[in-house]
C-alpha positions in Angstrom: -154.1 60.5 -115.9 -152.4 57.2 -116.8 -154.2 53.9 -116.2 -152.0 52.8 -113.3 -153.0 56.0 -111.6 -156.6 55.9 -112.6 -157.2 52.6 -110.9 -156.2 54.3 -107.6 -157.5 57.8 -108.1 -159.7 57.9 -111.1 -163.1 59.4 -110.4 -162.3 59.2 -106.7 -162.2 61.7 -103.8 -161.6 61.6 -100.1 -164.7 61.2 -98.0 -166.0 64.8 -97.7 -167.3 64.5 -94.2 -164.3 62.7 -92.6 -161.4 62.9 -95.0 -161.3 59.1 -95.1 -158.9 58.0 -97.9 -161.1 54.9 -98.7 -164.8 55.5 -99.2 -166.8 54.3 -96.1 -169.2 51.5 -96.4 -172.5 53.4 -96.3 -174.6 50.5 -94.9 -177.9 52.3 -95.1 -181.1 51.7 -97.1 -182.4 55.3 -96.8 -181.3 58.9 -96.2 -182.7 61.7 -94.1 -184.7 64.6 -95.5 -185.2 68.1 -94.0 -188.6 68.4 -95.6 -190.7 66.1 -97.8 -188.9 65.7 -101.1 -185.8 67.6 -99.8 -183.0 65.1 -98.9 -180.0 66.5 -97.0 -177.9 65.5 -100.0 -179.9 65.7 -103.3 -178.0 62.8 -104.7 -179.2 60.3 -102.1 -182.7 59.5 -101.1 -182.9 55.7 -101.2 -180.0 53.2 -101.8 -181.7 51.4 -104.7 -181.3 54.7 -106.6 -177.9 55.6 -105.4 -175.5 54.8 -102.5 -172.3 56.7 -101.8 -170.2 53.6 -101.7 -171.7 52.3 -105.0 -171.2 55.8 -106.5 -167.5 55.7 -105.7 -167.2 52.3 -107.5 -169.3 53.5 -110.4 -167.1 56.6 -110.8 -164.0 54.3 -110.8 -165.5 52.0 -113.4 -166.3 54.9 -115.7 -162.7 56.2 -115.3 -160.8 53.0 -116.0 -163.0 52.3 -119.1 -162.8 55.9 -120.4 -166.6 56.2 -120.1 -168.9 58.9 -118.7 -171.2 56.6 -116.7 -170.6 53.4 -114.8 -173.3 51.2 -113.2 -172.7 48.5 -110.6 -174.9 45.4 -110.5 -175.5 42.4 -108.3 -173.9 40.1 -110.9 -172.6 40.1 -114.5 -175.8 38.5 -115.6 -177.8 41.2 -113.9 -175.8 43.7 -115.9 -176.5 41.8 -119.1 -180.2 41.6 -118.2 -180.3 45.4 -117.9 -179.1 45.8 -121.4 -181.6 43.4 -122.8 -184.5 45.1 -121.1 -184.0 47.9 -123.6 -185.6 45.8 -126.3 -189.1 44.5 -127.2 -190.7 41.6 -129.0 -189.7 41.5 -132.6 -186.3 43.1 -132.0 -183.3 41.1 -133.2 -179.9 40.8 -131.5 -176.8 39.4 -133.2 -174.4 37.6 -130.8 -171.0 35.9 -131.1 -171.3 32.2 -131.6 -168.9 31.5 -128.7 -170.4 32.9 -125.5 -170.3 32.3 -121.7 -172.9 29.6 -121.0 -174.9 31.9 -118.7 -175.2 34.6 -121.3 -176.4 32.0 -123.9 -178.9 30.6 -121.4 -180.3 34.1 -120.8 -180.6 34.9 -124.5 -182.2 31.6 -125.5 -184.2 30.5 -122.5 -185.4 33.8 -121.1 -185.5 36.6 -123.7 -186.5 34.3 -126.6 -189.7 33.7 -124.6 -190.4 37.5 -124.8 -190.2 37.5 -128.6 -186.7 38.8 -129.0 -184.9 37.0 -131.8 -181.2 36.0 -131.5 -178.7 35.2 -134.2 -175.4 33.6 -133.3 -172.6 34.2 -135.9 -168.9 34.0 -136.3 -167.9 37.6 -135.7 -164.8 37.2 -137.7 -166.9 36.7 -140.8 -167.9 40.4 -141.2 -169.7 39.7 -144.4 -171.9 37.2 -142.6 -172.6 39.8 -139.9 -173.6 42.3 -142.5 -176.0 39.7 -144.1 -177.8 39.1 -140.8 -178.4 42.7 -140.1 -181.9 43.9 -141.0 -184.3 46.7 -140.0 -185.2 44.9 -136.8 -181.6 44.5 -135.6 -181.0 46.6 -132.4 -177.8 45.2 -130.8 -174.6 43.3 -131.6 -173.1 41.5 -128.6 -169.6 40.1 -128.5 -167.1 38.6 -126.0 -163.5 39.1 -126.9 -161.6 37.1 -125.9 -164.4 34.5 -125.6 -165.1 32.0 -122.9 -163.6 29.3 -123.2 -162.1 29.2 -126.6 -160.3 32.6 -126.6 -161.8 33.7 -129.9 -161.3 37.3 -130.7 -163.4 39.8 -132.6 -162.1 43.0 -134.2 -163.9 45.6 -132.2 -163.0 48.5 -134.5 -164.3 46.8 -137.6 -167.5 45.7 -136.0 -168.0 49.2 -134.6 -167.8 50.6 -138.2 -170.7 48.3 -139.2 -172.9 49.0 -136.2 -172.5 52.7 -136.5 -173.3 52.6 -140.2 -176.5 50.7 -139.4 -177.3 52.7 -136.2 -177.1 49.6 -134.0 -175.9 49.4 -130.4 -172.7 47.5 -129.9 -171.9 45.9 -126.6 -168.7 44.2 -125.6 -168.2 41.7 -122.7 -164.7 42.8 -121.6 -164.4 40.4 -118.6 -161.5 38.4 -119.9 -159.4 41.3 -121.1 -160.2 43.8 -118.3 -159.7 47.6 -118.9 -156.0 47.1 -118.3 -155.6 45.2 -121.6 -158.5 46.5 -123.8 -160.8 49.5 -123.9 -163.8 48.7 -126.1 -165.3 52.2 -125.8 -162.2 53.8 -127.3 -162.4 51.2 -130.1 -166.0 52.2 -131.0 -168.3 50.1 -128.7 -171.3 51.7 -127.1 -171.5 49.5 -124.0 -168.9 47.6 -122.0 -170.0 44.8 -119.7 -168.0 43.1 -116.9 -168.6 40.3 -114.6 -166.8 42.2 -111.9 -166.8 39.0 -109.9 -163.7 38.1 -111.9 -160.7 40.3 -112.5 -162.1 43.6 -111.2 -162.9 42.1 -107.8 -159.9 39.8 -108.2 -160.1 37.9 -104.9 -163.0 35.4 -105.4 -165.0 37.1 -102.5 -167.7 39.0 -104.3 -170.4 38.6 -107.0 -170.8 41.7 -109.1 -171.4 43.1 -112.5 -170.8 46.4 -114.3 -171.9 48.4 -117.4 -170.0 51.4 -118.7 -171.0 53.8 -121.5 -169.8 57.0 -123.1 -173.1 58.3 -124.2 -174.8 60.1 -121.3 -178.3 59.6 -122.5 -177.7 55.8 -122.9 -176.2 55.8 -119.4 -179.3 57.5 -118.0 -181.6 55.0 -119.7 -179.7 52.1 -118.3 -179.7 53.6 -114.8 -183.4 54.0 -114.9 -183.9 50.4 -115.8 -181.5 49.4 -113.0 -183.4 51.6 -110.5 -186.8 50.4 -111.7 -185.9 46.7 -111.5 -183.5 46.8 -108.5 -180.5 44.8 -109.6 -178.1 46.9 -107.7 -174.8 46.1 -105.9 -174.8 46.5 -102.2 -172.4 48.8 -100.4 -170.1 46.2 -98.9 -169.8 44.4 -102.2 -169.2 47.8 -103.9 -166.4 48.4 -101.4 -164.8 45.1 -102.2 -164.8 45.6 -106.0 -163.5 49.1 -105.6 -160.7 47.8 -103.4 -159.9 45.1 -106.0 -159.7 47.7 -108.8 -156.9 49.5 -107.0 -154.6 46.6 -107.6 -156.0 45.6 -111.0 -152.9 46.7 -112.9 -150.5 44.8 -110.7 -152.5 41.7 -110.7 -153.3 41.6 -114.4 -149.6 42.1 -115.3 -148.7 39.0 -113.3 -151.7 37.1 -114.7 -150.4 37.9 -118.2 -146.8 36.8 -117.3 -147.9 33.5 -115.8 -150.6 32.9 -118.4 -148.0 33.2 -121.2 -145.6 30.8 -119.6 -148.4 28.3 -118.9 -149.5 28.5 -122.5 -146.0 27.9 -123.8 -145.5 25.0 -121.5 -148.7 23.3 -122.6 -148.0 24.1 -126.2 -144.9 21.9 -126.0 -146.4 19.1 -123.9 -146.8 15.8 -125.8 -150.2 15.1 -124.3 -151.7 18.4 -125.3 -153.3 18.8 -128.7 -154.4 22.4 -128.9 -153.7 25.4 -126.7 -156.1 28.3 -126.9 -154.2 31.5 -125.9 -154.2 34.7 -127.9 -150.5 35.3 -127.0 -149.3 32.3 -129.0 -148.4 33.0 -132.6 -150.3 29.9 -133.6 -153.5 31.3 -132.3 -155.7 32.2 -135.2 -156.6 35.6 -133.8 -153.1 36.5 -132.6 -152.9 39.5 -134.9 -156.2 40.9 -133.7 -155.0 40.5 -130.1 -151.9 42.5 -130.9 -153.9 45.1 -132.5 -156.5 45.8 -129.8 -155.0 44.4 -126.6 -151.9 45.6 -124.6 -151.4 42.1 -123.2 -152.8 38.6 -123.7 -154.3 37.8 -120.3 -154.3 34.9 -117.9 -156.9 32.7 -119.4 -155.7 29.5 -121.2 -157.7 26.6 -122.5 -156.4 23.3 -123.9 -157.4 19.9 -125.3 -155.8 16.5 -125.3 -154.1 14.6 -128.1 -156.3 11.6 -127.1 -159.5 13.6 -127.4 -160.7 11.6 -124.4 -162.9 13.0 -121.6 -161.2 10.6 -119.2 -157.9 12.4 -119.7 -159.4 15.8 -118.9 -161.1 14.5 -115.8 -158.0 12.7 -114.6 -156.0 15.9 -115.0 -158.6 17.9 -113.1 -158.6 15.3 -110.2 -154.8 15.4 -109.9 -154.1 19.1 -109.8 -152.9 20.5 -106.4 -152.0 24.2 -106.7 -154.7 24.8 -109.3 -158.2 24.4 -107.7 -161.0 22.8 -109.6 -163.8 25.4 -109.3 -166.1 27.6 -111.2 -165.2 31.3 -111.9 -162.0 32.9 -112.9 -159.9 36.1 -112.5 -159.0 35.7 -108.8 -155.4 35.7 -107.5 -155.5 31.9 -107.1 -155.2 29.6 -110.1 -158.4 27.7 -111.0 -159.2 24.9 -113.4 -162.6 24.4 -115.1 -164.3 21.7 -117.1 -166.6 23.7 -119.4 -168.7 20.8 -120.5 -170.1 20.1 -117.0 -169.5 23.5 -115.4 -169.6 26.9 -117.1 -171.1 25.7 -120.4 -173.4 22.9 -119.3 -176.4 24.9 -120.3 -175.4 24.9 -124.0 -176.8 22.0 -126.0 -174.3 19.3 -126.8 -174.6 19.7 -130.6 -174.0 23.4 -130.4 -171.1 23.0 -128.0 -169.3 20.6 -130.3 -170.0 22.7 -133.3 -168.1 25.7 -131.9 -165.3 23.5 -130.4 -166.2 23.0 -126.8 -165.3 19.3 -126.7 -165.4 16.7 -123.9 -161.6 16.9 -123.5 -161.4 20.7 -123.1 -160.0 22.2 -119.9 -160.0 26.0 -119.1 -157.4 27.5 -116.8 -157.6 30.8 -115.0 -153.9 31.3 -114.2 -153.3 33.1 -111.0 -150.5 35.1 -109.5 -148.6 32.3 -107.7 -145.0 31.5 -108.4 -144.8 30.3 -111.9 -142.5 27.4 -111.0 -145.1 26.0 -108.6 -147.8 26.3 -111.3 -145.7 24.5 -114.0 -144.7 21.8 -111.6 -148.4 21.2 -110.8 -149.3 21.0 -114.5 -146.4 18.6 -115.1 -147.5 16.2 -112.4 -151.2 16.4 -113.3 -150.4 15.6 -116.9 -148.0 12.7 -116.1 
């Protein structure tokens, strides 16, 4: 089954009791039993363990990422938290040096307190990655493309290293989506999504997802989810599942518009650097061509002046773009990482990796491209 069909039919079936084409929202906390320990349906006893609407979503997630098990969480950070609960004091995790601020905060301000040691490295320096690995290393965690600098990591090459060292390898695939990149097929063990973003696609739900190929690993993660309770409710599961059904159509337009916005900004006299993997000038353009089928709708840029004031002025003048947190919805959003998504990263570390005071991140939506370019033009004037 091809991807464009999978998003609609993959892992799905009509409701067995009514024939409903879309899965009903099973808004129930518990399920009837005929005798103690004998539920009417053996798959469903209590909705923290499993709910039919969430199951439908999880089956769809597994299908579109070519995995065997999908798990739906109350947020992307809840999904990340579930992975980290697999480790104990003294274990070491190697993460990409450019991460979403919430992920960095969880690593350094929550799990550091439990004795887990984190190393942040440039994942394009594979020799450095090999040097940091030791007998206590349990996981390598990457985003590709990264938030907000659109750095890429070669998933296949990193997977060779992790497999050789028997280390788990997790990829945050939020920016790329399964439409553009499939980390499990490239050798990763775990895929994470903030399903709030492109999978949901309409800025109306908070959700997260994990997908794996190894069934034993999937069962381990499900136990942790069940035991700690970070599940996605049935209504939110329905919304994400509905979003997935148009993922291919939306991401195709996001890519088209994102590419044109990047080209426009790249030629603008007030713009210094454009961070977009589809540009030939992007340092990781070749990796993007190798492992992605398109370049996405996320674009970041900085100003020739290098001034915070220019970035703030631009963000106060936009009209079609909305100044707001998040990304991946049908509407175009603009973000100021320093004070918004990456405010939790210490200033010295932000600057060291390139998140400067004049950096703006755009989530390019699916509006008419002429309206988007006109908005950028007037905001930059």
